[in-house]
N, C-alpha and C positions, 0 to 999 in steps of 0.2 A: 612614252616616258616610263611606263610600267616595265616593259622588257629591259630597259637600261637599268632601272632600279633593281630588278631581280638579278641581273648580271652582276651588278656591283655587290650585292649581298653574297652571291656565289663566290666572287673573288675574295671577299672578306669573311668567308664562312668560319675561319679559324680565329677571327679577331672581332667577333660580334659584340664582345663585352667592352671593347675599347670605347672611351668616351665619345668620339665623333660619330661612330656608327650606332652605339647604344642610345644616344640621345635622339637621333633621327628615328630609330625604330620605336622608341618610347612615344615620341610625338605622333607618329603614324598610328600606333596602337591606340593612343588616347582618342584621336580623331575618329577612328573606326568604331571604338566603343561608344562614343557619343552618337554616332550615326545609327547604330543598331539599338541603342538604348531607348530611343524615341521612335516615332513613326518615320521610317526612312524617306528622306527627300534628297534629291541630287545636290541641292545647295549645301546640305549638311556635310558633304564630303570635301568641301573647299579647304577646310583647315588641314586636310591630309596632303594637299597639293605641294605645300612648301617643303616638308621633309622628303616627300617622294621625289620632288624635283632635284633636291640636293643629292639624294642618293643616285639618281639617274645621271646627274652631271659628273659624279665621281667615276661612274662606269663607262660613260660615253667615249672618253678618250683612251680606253683600254681594250677596245674591241680588237679582235684579230683582223689582219688585213683582209682576208677573204670575206669574213662576215661584214666588215665595215663597207667594203665595195658593194656587196649584195644589198645591204641595207640602203646604201646611197642610191643605187640604180632603181631599186624598188620605189623609194621615196620620190625620185624625180619623175619616174613614169606615172606613178599614181597621182601625184599632185598636178602634173601637166594634163592628164586625162580629165581629172575633176574640174580643173580650171576651164578646159575646153567645153565641158558640159554646162558649167555655170554661164559661160559666154553664150552658148546656144540658147539656154533658157532665157537669158537677159534679152537677147535679140527677139525671141518669140514674144516676150512681154511687151517690148517696145514697139515692134512692127506688126505683130500678128502673124508672122511667118517663121517657121513652118506652121500651117494652120492647125494640124492635129496637136502639136505640142502647145500652141497658144490656147487651144480649147481646154486642154487639161489644166493650164495655169488659171484660166478664167474661172474654173470651178472653185479655186481657193479664194478668189475675191470677185464675186459677181458685181459687175458695174464699175470695176476699177478702170481708170483712164490714166495712161502714162502722160505726165506733164513734162516740164522742162528737165531733161536728163543730161544737159550739157556738162555740168560739173561731175556728175556720176560717171559719165562716159570717159571724161578726161582722167579721172582717178583710176578707173578700171584699166584703161590703156597704159597708164604710167605704171601701175602695179604689175601688169602682164609683161611689159618690157623689162622691168626690174627683175622679175623672176627668170626670164630668159638670160639676162646678164649674169645672174647668180649661178645658173646651171653651166654657163660657158666659162666664167671667169674665176670661180672659186678655186684657190690654189689647193694643192694636195696637202693634207695634214690629218692627224688623228681625229680632228674635230670636224672634218668636212661633212661627213654624213649627218652628224647632229645639227650642224649649222644649216645645211640645206633643208632638213626636216623642219627646223624651227621657222625658217623663212617661208617654206612651202605652206605650213599651216597658217601663217600670217597672211600669205597671199590669198588662200582660199577664203579666209575670214573677210578680208577687205573686198574681194570680188562679190561675195554674198551681200555685204553691206551696200556696195555701190549699185549692183544690178538687181538684186531681189528684195532688198529691204522695203522699198515703197509698197510693193504688193503684199509682202508678209505683214507689214504694219497695218495696211488697209484691211486685210482679212482677219487678223488676230487681235488687233487693238480693241480696247473697250471704249475708245473715244466716242464713237457714234452711239453705242449703247448707253453710256452715261449721259450724253446730251439728250437722248430720247427720254430717259427717265427724268431728267431735270426739267424738261418742258412740261411734263405732266405734274411734277411736284411743284412747279412754279416757285413761289417764294416761301414754301413750307419751311418753318424753322424748328418745328418740334422734332422729337426723336423718331427714328426710322428703325424698325426691327429688321433682323435678318434671319434667314434660315437656309442653310446649305451653302452659304457664300464662303469661298476659300479666301486665303490671304491675298492672292493676286487680284481677285475681283474687288475685294474691299478697298485695297490700295488704289486700284485704277479708278473706281467710282469717286473716291475722295480726291485724287489727283486731278482728274479731268473736269469734274463738275462740283466738287465740294460736298458730295453726298457721303455723309458719315452714318454708319449703321451701328446699332448696339445689339448685344446678345443677352445682356443681363437685366434689361428693363423692358422686355418686349411687351409686357402687359400694359404699359403706360403709353405705348406708341400708337399713333394714328395710321401709320403706314408700315408695310412689310415688303421687303424685297427677298424673293426666294429664287435660288438657282435650282433648276429642275431639267427634265428631259421633255422633248416635244410630245411624247405619248402619255405623260403623266396627267392625271385628272386635274382640271383647273378649279374644281370646287374646293374651297377651304372654309370650313365652318367658322363663322364669325367675321369673315373677310369678303370683300368684293373685288374681283379682278378688274383693274383699270388699264393695265398695259402689259403686253408681252412683247419682248424684243430679243434680238440675238445679234451676234456678229455676222458680217456677210460670209456666206458659205458655210457657216457652222450648222451642221445637221444634228448635232448631239446635245446641244446645250441651249437652254432658254432661261432668261431672267424675267420673272414676273413681278409686277408691282401690284400690291393689294392695298385697298383702303379699308379701315375697320368699319364694319357694317353698323349702322345706327339702329 
């Protein structure tokens, strides 16, 4: 998208102050300013996607024939290769073969067991067939390269969701962590303090197990949840460690539950 947007700006370099281009540039600049004004996070760039997409769309149909053909062939080759690799990884996750590749995937989610993959396999096959049909049947037009790139990206995303998402969800989800903490907390209804918990962890604990933490009334809470590293000291003055847990395969993060010492 960004190359198309830059190409569109180059074509319109003498008309940047015209309302259509100027408004898109202003919207992009505002989104970038908001991104750099605070702690940079990938999600903060999302408002810039709309104006950049519109700029890219304006330039996609104005590529020169040689550049469009090269861009088209590069996209088809790249997306087909990536799709084949995703399929290879999915087969390794499902069947355990090839063994070396399956072993590498098992490190991401120790203990993961592939269950009923019928729907996922049907979806993956249908998406792959559709991608082949797009490569063979898309008619010539100034928009062919952009069309194939868009469909190629969608194909990769759908294949990842169908073939890899169960393993990714197993290894990266906080479902098990939150359930582990909830078992220890039992029916505790008082406040729970937090330390070092990011927005993703706080939202996940609340979503999966209804564990809501506070940061402004920590002195009144009987429990504390702290995000830390495996090597960090477990001693915390005034608190007693009652549980340490982590996501499967996560070697860099630990969530520790403390109870206020009596």
